[in-house]
C-alpha positions in Angstrom: 149.5 35.7 35.4 147.9 32.9 37.5 144.4 34.0 36.5 145.5 34.0 32.9 147.0 30.5 33.2 143.9 29.2 34.9 141.7 30.7 32.1 143.9 29.1 29.5 143.7 25.7 31.2 139.9 26.1 31.5 139.6 26.9 27.8 141.7 23.8 26.9 139.5 21.7 29.1 136.4 23.1 27.5 137.8 22.4 24.0 138.6 18.8 25.0 135.1 18.3 26.3 133.5 19.8 23.2 135.6 17.5 20.9 135.0 14.5 23.0 131.3 15.1 22.9 130.5 16.5 19.4 126.9 17.5 18.5 124.7 14.5 17.8 124.8 13.8 14.1 121.4 12.1 14.1 122.5 9.6 11.5 120.8 6.2 11.3 123.3 3.5 10.5 122.9 0.1 8.8 119.6 0.8 7.1 118.9 2.8 3.9 117.4 6.2 4.8 115.1 8.6 3.0 114.6 12.3 3.9 113.5 15.4 2.2 115.0 18.9 1.6 113.3 22.0 0.2 114.7 21.4 -3.2 114.7 17.6 -3.4 115.1 14.2 -1.7 118.0 12.5 0.1 118.9 8.8 0.3 121.8 7.7 2.4 123.5 4.6 3.8 126.4 4.4 6.2 127.9 1.3 7.9 131.1 0.3 9.7 133.5 -2.2 8.1 132.9 -4.3 11.2 129.2 -4.7 10.2 125.9 -3.7 11.8 125.3 -2.8 15.5 125.6 0.1 17.9 129.1 -0.9 19.0 130.4 -0.8 15.4 128.6 2.4 14.7 130.5 4.1 17.5 133.8 3.4 15.8 132.7 4.0 12.2 135.1 6.6 10.7 132.9 7.6 7.7 130.4 10.4 8.1 128.0 12.4 6.0 126.0 15.6 6.3 123.1 17.1 4.3 121.0 20.3 4.6 119.3 22.8 2.3 122.8 24.3 1.7 125.3 21.5 1.7 125.9 17.9 1.0 129.1 16.3 2.4 130.8 12.9 2.8 134.0 12.5 4.8 136.2 9.5 5.5 138.5 9.3 8.5 141.8 7.6 7.6 142.7 4.2 9.0 145.0 4.8 12.0 148.6 3.6 11.5 150.1 5.0 14.7 148.3 2.8 17.3 147.4 5.9 19.4 144.0 6.7 20.7 142.4 9.9 22.1 139.9 9.3 24.9 139.4 5.8 23.4 138.9 7.1 19.8 141.2 6.3 16.9 142.4 9.2 14.8 140.0 8.5 12.0 137.0 8.8 14.2 138.4 12.0 15.8 138.8 13.5 12.3 135.3 12.4 11.3 133.8 14.0 14.4 135.6 17.3 13.9 134.3 17.6 10.3 130.8 16.6 11.4 130.7 19.3 14.1 131.9 22.0 11.7 129.2 21.3 9.0 126.5 21.2 11.7 127.4 24.8 12.6 128.3 26.0 9.1 126.4 29.2 7.8 124.9 29.1 4.4 127.2 29.7 1.4 130.4 29.7 3.4 133.4 30.0 0.9 135.5 26.9 0.6 138.5 28.6 2.1 136.5 29.5 5.2 135.2 25.9 5.5 138.8 24.7 5.7 139.7 27.5 8.2 136.8 26.5 10.5 137.9 22.8 10.3 141.5 23.7 11.0 140.4 25.8 14.0 138.6 22.8 15.5 141.7 20.7 14.9 143.9 23.3 16.7 141.6 23.1 19.7 142.0 19.4 19.7 145.8 19.6 19.3 146.0 22.2 22.1 144.1 19.8 24.4 146.5 17.0 23.5 149.7 18.9 23.8 151.8 15.9 24.8 152.3 15.3 21.1 154.0 17.7 18.6 151.6 17.1 15.7 153.4 19.4 13.3 156.6 17.4 13.6 154.8 14.0 13.9 152.3 13.8 11.0 151.7 10.1 11.6 149.7 11.0 14.7 147.4 13.6 13.1 143.8 12.5 12.9 143.3 12.6 9.1 140.3 12.5 6.7 139.2 13.0 3.2 136.3 15.3 2.4 134.0 16.1 -0.5 131.1 18.5 -0.4 128.6 20.3 -2.6 127.5 23.9 -1.9 124.0 24.4 -3.2 124.2 28.2 -3.0 127.3 28.5 -5.2 126.8 25.2 -7.2 130.3 24.2 -6.4 131.9 20.8 -5.7 135.0 20.7 -3.6 137.2 17.7 -2.8 140.2 17.0 -0.6 141.5 13.4 -0.8 139.8 10.4 -2.4 136.2 10.5 -1.5 134.4 10.9 -4.8 131.2 12.1 -6.6 129.0 11.3 -9.6 126.9 14.2 -10.7 124.2 13.7 -13.4 126.1 10.5 -14.4 129.6 12.1 -14.7 132.2 10.9 -12.2 134.5 13.4 -10.4 137.6 12.9 -8.2 138.1 9.3 -9.2 142.0 9.4 -9.2 144.2 7.4 -6.8 147.3 8.9 -5.2 150.6 7.5 -6.3 151.7 6.3 -2.9 148.5 4.1 -2.6 149.1 2.7 -6.1 152.7 1.7 -5.3 151.9 0.3 -1.8 148.9 -1.7 -3.1 151.0 -3.3 -5.8 153.8 -4.2 -3.3 151.3 -5.7 -0.9 149.8 -7.9 -3.7 153.4 -8.9 -4.8 154.2 -10.2 -1.3 150.9 -12.1 -1.1 151.5 -13.7 -4.4 155.1 -14.5 -3.6 154.1 -16.2 -0.4 151.2 -18.0 -2.1 148.8 -16.9 0.7 145.2 -18.1 0.7 142.3 -15.8 1.4 141.9 -17.4 4.8 145.5 -16.9 5.7 145.4 -13.2 4.6 142.2 -12.6 6.6 143.9 -14.1 9.7 147.1 -12.2 9.3 147.8 -10.1 6.2 151.6 -10.4 5.8 151.4 -8.3 2.7 150.0 -5.4 4.7 152.5 -6.1 7.5 155.3 -5.7 4.9 154.1 -2.4 3.6 153.1 -0.9 7.1 156.4 0.9 7.5 155.8 2.6 4.1 152.2 3.4 5.1 153.5 5.0 8.2 156.3 6.9 6.4 153.9 8.3 3.8 152.5 10.7 6.4 155.7 12.7 5.7 154.3 13.5 2.2 150.9 14.6 3.6 150.2 18.3 3.3 153.9 18.8 2.7 154.8 21.1 -0.2 158.5 20.3 0.4 158.0 16.6 -0.3 158.8 15.2 -3.8 155.9 16.4 -5.9 155.1 12.9 -7.2 154.4 11.7 -3.7 152.6 14.7 -2.3 149.0 14.4 -1.2 146.5 16.6 0.5 144.2 15.7 3.4 142.2 17.2 6.2 144.5 17.2 9.2 144.4 20.7 10.7 147.4 21.9 8.7 147.4 24.2 5.7 146.4 23.0 2.2 147.5 25.4 -0.6 144.4 26.8 -2.4 145.7 25.5 -5.7 145.6 22.0 -4.3 141.9 22.0 -3.7 139.9 20.2 -6.4 137.0 22.4 -7.4 134.3 22.0 -10.0 131.8 24.8 -10.8 128.4 24.1 -12.2 126.2 26.5 -14.2 123.0 25.2 -12.5 122.0 22.8 -9.8 122.4 19.2 -10.9 119.5 16.8 -11.0 121.3 13.9 -9.2 124.3 14.2 -6.9 126.0 11.1 -5.5 128.8 11.6 -2.9 130.6 8.4 -1.9 133.5 7.4 0.4 136.1 4.9 -0.9 134.3 2.1 0.9 132.6 1.6 -2.4 135.0 0.8 -5.2 132.8 1.5 -8.1 129.6 3.3 -9.2 126.6 1.1 -10.1 124.7 1.6 -13.3 121.9 3.4 -11.3 122.1 6.0 -8.6 120.3 3.6 -6.1 121.7 2.6 -2.7 120.5 -1.0 -3.2 122.7 -1.1 -6.4 125.7 0.3 -4.5 125.3 -2.5 -2.0 124.8 -5.2 -4.7 128.0 -4.0 -6.5 129.9 -4.1 -3.2 128.7 -7.6 -2.3 129.8 -8.8 -5.7 133.2 -7.2 -5.3 133.6 -8.7 -1.8 132.7 -12.1 -3.0 135.0 -12.1 -6.1 138.0 -10.4 -4.5 137.6 -10.3 -0.7 141.3 -9.7 0.0 141.6 -7.1 -2.8 144.3 -8.9 -4.7 142.8 -8.9 -8.2 142.1 -5.2 -7.8 145.2 -4.3 -5.7 144.6 -2.4 -2.5 146.5 -1.7 0.7 144.1 -3.9 2.7 141.5 -6.7 2.4 138.8 -7.9 4.7 140.1 -8.7 8.2 138.7 -11.8 9.9 135.3 -11.1 11.4 134.7 -7.9 9.4 132.0 -7.4 6.8 134.0 -5.3 4.4 137.5 -3.8 3.9 136.5 -0.3 4.9 133.7 1.8 6.4 131.3 3.1 3.7 129.0 6.0 3.2 126.9 7.1 0.2 124.7 10.1 0.0 122.3 10.6 -3.0 120.4 13.8 -3.8 117.6 14.1 -6.3 116.2 17.5 -7.3 112.4 17.9 -7.4 
């Protein structure tokens, strides 16, 4: 029994070390990047909401992955619990787990198996942080959205609100109801208090007001027993019913695939990273606190944007 217990503790320690030090993703932040695949070219850009720099890169909660078999963009959810794990917020933990899984993913892995592998990594993390009952306390689960394209099966799969535009057609553009309601309430508070952009950047009383609701909405996450109108599905290590996956099947490989986190609010006219950045700069200038286009958060003082952002563009040869 002692040997078995020692072995279990060693495995937990190993899991903790693996997750604390995920495989290097080799991404280059802050600058537009260009690479090639066997079947086409890749352009990508990724940056923290805090702006450029190595320190900010280390806390960026968006991620992306590309290979001859997969394209993926994933977005760690902004933490609302205040808890950190080895210095990392939950959104970064979620991002690192997904990154590690895609780096080890065999070609043409079925979507159900992709989720199984991600959930297995999560369960290793949860076992290594057993002071928390993550099943009963969903607020503390590291959470992310994920969208990916499988080149071998010509299939697009989405969980959460990261989105895609494929050959000019947008996919997965909807907003979950809890976000719509909370965004509207935040803006209502800001307008009622007549807060200036400067005051909101310093202390967003609208977001403070809705924070209890943002925390409670975790009770609807991956919860089939929650009221159906409020249910939403996300990567957090717990089961997502197969019928809740958003899946699009394509007859042939598209010419242009754009995968985008919600750090970009709109698609530009052209599938060009410079145009994504120009559109974002315009949005930040015209509505930095995201009041005209309601959201649950604006730009905090000292930050460049309201959220981390990642865009991945594939062009077939």
